[in-house]
C-alpha positions in Angstrom: 143.6 -108.0 -36.7 147.1 -106.3 -36.6 149.8 -106.0 -34.0 152.2 -103.0 -33.9 155.6 -102.9 -32.6 156.8 -100.2 -30.1 160.5 -101.2 -29.7 162.0 -99.6 -32.8 163.8 -96.2 -32.6 162.0 -93.3 -34.1 164.8 -90.9 -34.6 166.0 -91.0 -38.3 169.7 -91.2 -37.5 169.1 -94.0 -35.1 167.0 -95.9 -37.6 169.9 -95.6 -40.1 172.5 -96.8 -37.6 170.1 -99.7 -36.5 169.6 -100.8 -40.0 173.3 -100.7 -40.8 174.4 -102.6 -37.7 171.7 -105.3 -37.9 172.5 -105.7 -41.6 176.3 -106.1 -40.9 175.5 -108.7 -38.2 173.1 -110.5 -40.3 175.6 -110.7 -43.3 178.3 -112.1 -40.8 175.8 -114.7 -39.5 174.9 -116.0 -42.9 178.5 -115.9 -44.2 179.8 -117.7 -41.1 177.3 -120.4 -41.1 177.3 -120.9 -44.8 181.0 -121.2 -44.8 180.9 -124.0 -42.0 178.3 -125.9 -44.2 180.3 -125.6 -47.4 183.5 -126.7 -45.5 182.1 -129.7 -43.8 180.6 -130.8 -47.3 183.7 -130.3 -49.3 186.3 -131.7 -46.9 186.2 -135.6 -46.8 187.9 -135.6 -43.4 185.0 -133.7 -41.8 182.3 -136.3 -42.9 181.9 -137.7 -39.2 179.0 -137.5 -36.9 180.4 -134.6 -34.8 180.7 -132.3 -38.0 177.5 -133.6 -39.4 175.7 -132.2 -36.4 177.7 -128.9 -36.5 176.8 -128.5 -40.2 173.1 -129.1 -39.2 173.3 -126.7 -36.4 174.6 -124.0 -38.8 171.8 -124.7 -41.2 169.2 -124.3 -38.5 170.8 -121.1 -37.3 170.5 -119.7 -40.9 166.8 -120.6 -40.9 166.4 -119.5 -37.4 167.7 -115.9 -38.0 165.8 -115.8 -41.5 162.6 -116.0 -39.6 162.9 -112.7 -37.9 165.9 -110.6 -39.0 164.6 -109.6 -42.4 161.3 -108.6 -40.8 163.3 -106.6 -38.4 165.3 -104.7 -41.1 162.1 -104.0 -43.0 160.4 -102.6 -39.9 163.3 -100.3 -39.2 162.7 -98.6 -42.6 158.8 -98.8 -42.4 156.8 -95.9 -41.1 154.2 -98.4 -39.9 155.7 -101.3 -38.1 152.8 -103.9 -38.0 152.2 -107.5 -38.6 148.9 -109.5 -39.2 147.7 -111.9 -36.6 148.4 -114.9 -39.0 152.0 -113.4 -39.7 152.6 -113.2 -36.1 151.6 -116.6 -35.3 153.6 -118.1 -38.2 156.6 -116.0 -37.1 156.3 -117.5 -33.5 155.8 -121.0 -34.7 159.1 -121.1 -36.7 161.2 -118.9 -34.4 160.3 -120.9 -31.2 160.3 -124.1 -33.2 163.8 -123.6 -34.8 165.1 -122.4 -31.4 163.8 -125.4 -29.7 165.3 -127.6 -32.5 168.7 -125.8 -31.6 168.3 -127.1 -28.0 167.4 -130.6 -28.9 170.3 -130.7 -31.4 172.7 -129.6 -28.8 171.6 -132.5 -26.8 172.3 -134.8 -29.7 175.7 -133.4 -30.1 176.3 -134.1 -26.3 175.1 -137.8 -26.7 177.8 -137.9 -29.7 180.5 -136.8 -27.3 179.4 -139.2 -24.6 179.5 -142.2 -27.0 182.9 -140.9 -28.6 184.5 -140.5 -25.1 182.8 -143.2 -23.0 182.5 -145.9 -25.6 185.1 -145.3 -28.4 185.2 -148.8 -29.7 181.5 -148.7 -30.1 181.4 -145.3 -31.6 181.4 -146.3 -35.4 178.8 -148.9 -34.8 176.5 -146.6 -32.7 176.9 -143.2 -34.3 175.9 -144.3 -37.9 174.7 -141.7 -40.6 171.2 -143.0 -40.4 171.2 -142.4 -36.7 172.5 -138.8 -37.1 170.0 -137.9 -39.8 167.2 -139.3 -37.6 168.4 -137.3 -34.6 168.6 -134.1 -36.7 165.0 -134.6 -38.2 163.8 -135.5 -34.6 165.1 -132.3 -33.3 163.4 -130.2 -35.9 160.1 -132.1 -35.9 159.9 -132.1 -32.1 160.8 -128.2 -31.9 158.1 -127.4 -34.5 155.6 -129.6 -33.1 156.0 -128.1 -29.6 156.0 -124.5 -30.9 152.8 -125.0 -32.9 151.0 -126.5 -29.9 152.2 -123.5 -27.8 151.4 -120.8 -30.3 147.9 -122.5 -31.0 147.3 -122.2 -27.3 148.4 -118.7 -26.9 146.3 -117.4 -30.0 143.2 -119.2 -28.7 143.1 -116.8 -25.8 141.5 -113.3 -26.0 143.7 -110.3 -26.7 143.1 -106.8 -25.3 142.1 -103.9 -27.7 145.5 -102.3 -27.2 147.6 -104.6 -29.5 151.1 -102.9 -29.3 153.9 -105.3 -28.7 156.8 -103.8 -26.8 159.3 -105.8 -28.8 161.1 -106.1 -32.2 159.2 -109.2 -33.3 156.5 -111.6 -32.1 157.8 -113.7 -29.2 156.1 -115.3 -26.2 156.6 -113.0 -23.3 155.5 -109.8 -25.1 152.6 -111.4 -26.8 151.5 -112.9 -23.6 151.3 -109.4 -22.1 148.5 -108.7 -24.6 146.3 -111.4 -23.1 143.2 -110.1 -21.3 142.2 -113.3 -19.6 143.4 -114.3 -16.0 146.8 -115.0 -17.0 148.1 -117.2 -14.1 146.7 -120.6 -15.4 147.9 -119.6 -18.9 151.3 -118.6 -17.7 151.7 -122.1 -16.2 150.9 -123.8 -19.4 153.4 -121.7 -21.4 156.1 -122.5 -18.5 155.2 -126.4 -19.0 155.8 -125.9 -22.8 159.0 -124.0 -22.3 160.2 -126.6 -19.8 159.8 -129.4 -22.3 161.6 -127.4 -25.1 164.5 -126.1 -22.9 164.8 -128.0 -19.5 164.5 -131.6 -21.0 167.2 -131.3 -23.6 169.3 -129.5 -21.0 168.7 -132.5 -18.7 170.0 -134.8 -21.5 173.1 -132.7 -21.9 173.8 -132.6 -18.1 173.5 -136.4 -17.9 175.8 -136.9 -21.0 178.4 -134.8 -19.5 178.2 -136.3 -16.1 179.1 -139.5 -17.6 181.9 -137.8 -19.7 183.4 -136.2 -16.6 183.5 -139.5 -14.8 185.2 -141.4 -17.8 187.7 -138.5 -18.2 188.7 -138.5 -14.6 189.7 -142.1 -15.0 192.3 -141.3 -17.6 195.6 -141.1 -15.8 197.5 -138.9 -18.2 197.1 -135.0 -18.2 197.5 -135.0 -22.0 194.7 -137.4 -22.5 192.4 -135.7 -20.2 193.1 -132.4 -21.9 192.4 -134.1 -25.3 189.1 -135.5 -24.2 187.9 -132.1 -22.5 189.1 -130.2 -25.6 186.7 -132.0 -27.9 183.8 -130.8 -25.6 184.8 -127.1 -24.8 183.2 -125.6 -27.9 180.1 -127.5 -27.4 179.8 -126.3 -23.7 180.4 -122.8 -24.6 177.5 -122.8 -27.0 175.3 -124.8 -24.7 175.9 -122.1 -21.8 175.2 -119.2 -24.1 172.1 -120.7 -25.8 170.5 -122.0 -22.6 171.4 -119.1 -20.5 169.5 -116.6 -22.8 166.5 -119.1 -23.3 166.0 -119.9 -19.6 166.1 -116.1 -18.8 163.5 -115.5 -21.4 161.2 -118.3 -21.1 161.5 -120.1 -17.7 160.1 -117.3 -15.6 156.6 -115.8 -14.9 155.0 -113.0 -16.9 155.0 -110.8 -13.9 158.8 -110.6 -14.1 158.9 -109.2 -17.7 160.9 -105.9 -18.2 160.6 -104.7 -21.8 163.8 -102.9 -22.3 165.9 -105.7 -20.5 164.2 -108.5 -22.3 164.6 -106.6 -25.8 168.3 -106.6 -25.2 168.4 -110.3 -24.2 166.3 -111.2 -27.3 168.8 -109.5 -29.5 171.6 -111.5 -27.9 170.0 -114.9 -28.6 168.7 -113.8 -31.9 171.7 -112.1 -33.4 174.5 -112.9 -30.9 174.3 -116.7 -30.5 174.2 -117.4 -34.3 177.1 -114.9 -34.7 179.2 -116.4 -32.1 178.5 -120.1 -32.6 180.7 -120.2 -35.8 183.4 -118.3 -34.1 183.4 -120.5 -31.0 183.5 -123.8 -33.0 186.2 -122.4 -35.5 188.5 -120.6 -33.0 188.6 -123.7 -30.7 189.0 -126.4 -33.3 192.3 -126.6 -35.3 190.7 -128.9 -37.8 187.9 -126.5 -38.6 190.4 -123.5 -38.9 192.6 -125.5 -41.4 189.7 -126.5 -43.4 188.2 -123.0 -43.5 191.5 -121.7 -44.6 191.8 -124.2 -47.5 188.2 -123.4 -48.6 188.8 -119.6 -48.7 192.1 -120.1 -50.4 190.5 -122.2 -53.1 187.9 -119.6 -53.6 190.4 -116.9 -53.9 192.5 -118.8 -56.4 189.6 -119.8 -58.4 188.4 -116.0 -58.7 192.1 -115.0 -59.6 192.1 -117.5 -62.5 
């Protein structure tokens, strides 16, 4: 059994422009996230829990985009834009699983900021390397576990004869549109799984920031408040971007699915979020900007020598 994709442009010039545009964005995503990982690994001052989580987030973003973007690029050039049932299920498991891992990792980063601001004296004892590694591993394992359960459930349902997906890759809303069975109960099951993967970590993030805001408001000096909030601004920006797209795509019934609109939103969180995350964390963080500058300078000097 194979699925076909209908969202790709058919005009040769549009295909070339699409390929070049996606290739450029993908190159920037890989370059930006790899640069952050290398900078954190090589700079001893950045060997802290906050930057460990940031490096892990960049690593997950690299894997997350690698699941679908090379497939998108290949399909742009192929005359037949198809994928096998097993390939579709595998793509969905890793795409949804790593996306969910992103959500849980953002919750872990919020907890890190909560401990740093609300319990600064206990921070070195609480946020140990062992705990950080466990939180990252738990984020990935829980994300992949939830996605495996969800995808197994979806592919246990009967599909219609027309197996054309109005999308660029295999994702939950467009694949669920191909299910022939009475979909109301199935939609509810998918919404429950999406809630676990999206709303639960968001609740943890909201709880952490409730305590953070309460603690910051107790600081009397304006400079102290600004310093405390500045350490959270990048994280909050990424959270709003990530959860805004995910909630729009997955926390709504199948009846409100609009192919063209959802194709655009899916490109935003597939290409836009991994591209913007390094920029957000770099531009709003003077320490990261300085480190990246030193890394790039060292690379340029080593190439000249």
